[in-house]
C-alpha positions in Angstrom: 10.8 35.5 10.7 13.7 37.7 9.3 17.3 37.3 10.4 16.9 39.7 13.3 14.3 37.3 14.9 11.3 39.5 14.5 8.1 37.4 14.4 5.3 38.5 12.1 2.3 36.7 13.5 -0.8 37.8 11.5 -3.1 35.1 12.8 -2.0 34.7 16.4 -0.3 31.4 15.6 2.2 31.7 18.5 -0.5 31.7 21.0 -2.1 28.7 19.3 1.2 26.8 19.4 1.7 27.6 23.1 -1.8 26.4 23.8 -1.4 23.3 21.6 -4.4 24.5 19.7 -5.1 23.6 16.0 -7.5 25.7 14.1 -8.4 26.8 10.7 -7.4 30.3 9.5 -10.7 32.1 9.1 -14.1 30.4 8.8 -13.6 26.6 9.2 -16.7 25.9 7.1 -15.3 27.9 4.2 -11.8 26.4 4.5 -13.3 22.9 4.4 -15.5 23.8 1.4 -12.3 24.8 -0.5 -10.7 21.4 0.1 -12.5 18.6 1.9 -9.1 16.9 2.7 -8.6 19.6 5.4 -11.0 17.6 7.6 -8.4 14.7 7.8 -5.5 17.2 8.0 -7.1 18.9 11.0 -7.2 15.6 12.9 -3.6 14.7 11.8 -2.3 18.1 12.9 -4.2 17.8 16.2 -2.7 14.4 16.8 0.8 15.7 16.0 0.8 19.2 17.5 -2.3 19.9 19.4 -4.7 18.9 22.2 -8.0 17.5 21.2 -10.8 20.0 21.9 -14.2 18.5 20.9 -16.0 21.8 21.9 -14.1 23.9 19.4 -15.8 25.3 16.3 -13.1 23.7 14.2 -13.9 20.2 15.5 -17.6 20.8 15.0 -17.1 22.0 11.4 -15.2 18.8 10.6 -18.0 16.7 12.1 -20.6 18.6 10.2 -18.9 18.3 6.9 -17.7 14.7 7.3 -19.9 13.4 4.5 -17.9 15.6 2.1 -15.0 13.2 2.4 -16.9 11.0 0.0 -16.0 13.5 -2.7 -12.3 13.0 -2.3 -10.3 10.5 -4.3 -9.6 7.3 -2.4 -5.9 7.8 -2.9 -5.9 11.1 -1.1 -8.0 9.6 1.8 -5.6 6.7 2.1 -2.5 8.9 2.0 -3.8 11.2 4.8 -5.1 8.4 7.0 -1.8 6.5 6.8 0.1 9.7 7.7 -2.3 10.2 10.7 -2.0 6.6 11.8 1.8 6.7 11.5 2.1 9.4 14.2 3.4 8.3 17.6 0.0 8.1 19.3 -3.1 9.1 17.3 -5.5 6.9 19.4 -7.4 9.6 21.2 -7.9 11.6 18.0 -9.0 8.5 16.0 -11.4 7.6 18.9 -13.0 11.0 18.6 -13.3 10.6 14.8 -15.0 7.2 15.3 -17.4 8.3 18.0 -18.5 11.4 16.2 -18.9 9.6 12.8 -16.2 11.4 10.9 -14.9 8.1 9.4 -18.2 6.6 8.5 -18.3 8.0 4.9 -15.0 6.5 4.0 -14.1 3.8 6.5 -17.4 2.5 8.1 -15.7 -0.7 9.1 -13.8 1.0 11.9 -15.6 0.8 15.3 -14.8 1.5 18.9 -13.4 -2.0 19.4 -11.0 -1.2 16.6 -9.8 1.8 18.5 -9.1 -0.4 21.5 -7.1 -2.7 19.2 -5.2 0.3 18.1 -4.4 1.3 21.7 -3.1 -2.3 22.4 -1.0 -2.2 19.2 0.6 1.2 20.2 1.4 -0.2 23.6 3.0 -3.3 22.1 5.1 -1.2 19.7 6.3 1.0 22.5 7.1 -1.9 24.8 9.2 -3.6 22.1 10.7 -0.5 20.5 9.3 -1.3 17.1 8.6 1.7 15.0 5.0 2.5 14.1 3.6 1.7 10.6 0.4 3.3 9.4 -0.7 0.2 7.5 -0.2 -2.0 10.6 -2.3 0.4 12.6 -5.0 0.4 10.0 -5.1 -3.4 10.3 -5.6 -3.0 14.0 -8.6 -0.7 13.4 -10.3 -3.1 11.0 -12.2 -6.3 11.9 -10.0 -9.5 11.8 -11.4 -10.6 8.4 -9.0 -11.0 5.5 -11.7 -10.6 2.8 -12.9 -7.4 4.4 -9.4 -6.1 4.8 -8.8 -6.7 1.1 -12.0 -4.8 0.2 -10.8 -1.9 2.3 -7.4 -2.0 0.5 -9.1 -2.0 -2.9 -11.4 0.8 -1.9 -8.5 2.9 -0.8 -6.6 2.1 -4.0 -3.6 0.8 -2.0 -0.8 -0.9 -4.0 -0.9 -4.7 -4.4 1.9 -5.0 -1.9 0.0 -2.9 0.7 -3.2 -4.8 0.1 -1.5 -8.1 0.6 0.1 -6.8 3.9 -3.3 -5.7 5.1 -4.9 -9.0 4.2 -2.2 -11.1 5.8 -2.5 -9.2 9.0 -6.1 -10.5 9.3 -5.8 -13.9 7.7 -5.6 -17.1 9.9 -2.0 -18.3 10.3 -0.5 -21.3 12.1 3.2 -21.6 12.7 5.3 -23.5 15.3 7.7 -20.6 15.9 7.9 -16.8 15.2 10.6 -17.6 12.6 8.3 -20.2 10.9 5.7 -17.5 10.7 8.1 -15.1 9.1 9.2 -17.8 6.6 5.6 -18.3 5.6 4.4 -14.7 5.5 7.5 -12.6 5.2 9.2 -10.5 7.9 6.8 -7.5 7.8 3.6 -9.5 8.0 5.0 -11.7 10.8 5.9 -8.6 12.8 2.5 -7.1 12.1 0.6 -10.2 13.3 2.8 -10.6 16.5 2.3 -7.0 17.5 -1.4 -7.2 16.8 -1.6 -10.0 19.2 -2.7 -12.5 16.6 0.4 -14.8 16.7 2.8 -15.3 19.6 3.6 -12.6 22.1 4.9 -9.1 21.3 8.5 -9.6 22.7 9.2 -11.9 19.7 8.7 -9.1 17.2 12.1 -7.3 17.4 14.0 -10.5 16.7 12.3 -10.8 13.3 13.2 -7.3 12.1 15.9 -7.7 9.4 15.6 -11.5 9.6 16.5 -13.3 6.4 14.7 -16.5 5.6 17.0 -19.4 5.0 16.7 -21.7 1.9 15.9 -25.3 2.1 19.3 -27.0 1.6 17.9 -29.8 -0.6 16.1 -30.0 -3.9 13.9 -32.4 -5.8 17.0 -33.7 -7.5 18.5 -34.8 -4.2 15.3 -36.8 -3.5 15.5 -38.5 -6.9 19.2 -39.4 -6.2 17.9 -41.1 -3.0 15.6 -43.3 -4.9 12.4 -41.5 -5.6 11.0 -41.5 -9.2 10.6 -38.1 -10.8 7.1 -36.9 -10.7 4.3 -35.7 -8.3 5.7 -37.9 -5.5 8.9 -35.9 -5.5 7.0 -32.7 -5.2 4.8 -34.0 -2.3 7.8 -35.3 -0.5 9.8 -32.1 -0.9 6.8 -30.1 0.5 6.6 -32.4 3.5 10.4 -32.1 4.0 10.1 -28.3 3.9 7.3 -28.3 6.5 9.3 -30.5 8.8 12.5 -28.5 8.2 10.7 -25.2 9.1 8.9 -26.7 12.2 12.3 -28.0 13.5 13.9 -24.6 13.3 15.7 -24.7 9.9 18.4 -27.4 10.7 21.6 -27.5 8.7 22.1 -29.4 5.4 23.4 -32.6 7.0 20.5 -32.9 9.4 18.1 -32.0 6.6 19.6 -34.7 4.4 19.1 -37.3 7.2 15.4 -36.2 7.5 15.1 -36.6 3.7 16.5 -40.1 3.7 14.1 -41.2 6.4 11.2 -39.7 4.4 12.3 -41.4 1.2 12.8 -44.7 2.9 9.4 -44.5 4.5 7.8 -43.6 1.2 9.5 -46.4 -0.7 8.5 -49.0 1.9 4.9 -47.9 1.8 4.8 -48.2 -2.0 6.0 -51.8 -2.0 
């Protein structure tokens, strides 16, 4: 609009905005033929600005041409899907995409049970005040299978870091505390697993955001100074000490040193 506020509305867009209606300009079949990515953009814009109307010709055109998504580069599909999933609440739109087969050509792993997991994740994010992340929500949609998650990440040409995050969200993990989980997997993956309901309860997630993992305050040299002989035994004892240190909540250097002395003494006695 010019400075005087006059609105030039050649396609009746104002009425569409007021009605929260997303539609293609002109024939939707032609617009989709020009760029198949417009199918995914239609659903993203609907999730952000509109109200889902499964009876509209635009929705029908997207369903009709869903197989054309296979012609797109995997990077473009991934980028658009993660943008969609990163919106405040795309669950209803994703549910429609799943039930009408729109995602089958590119993400056949996603099912209605995945949509229910997405809804649960969104509820957990809202209750804890944790910001949405598209990759975490993709993890919710996929079966809890780390190998399959990695295959999806590879197919979508995600970065190695993103693939690892997707895989860790689905992998088995055992930790005594939320902090121990973050120490093992990293802050992001620990928060993902907690919000996904796969480790601990959601209220633990906010405390991990920005959490910095402490460092084990002893080294192999300290164990040698306590009497162990350099070699594999030192490495095994150090690993056992680290596990105990993590499980006990990362105690201070003095307490950790006492733990180490007890381990070394026990090891030396058993070797006599």
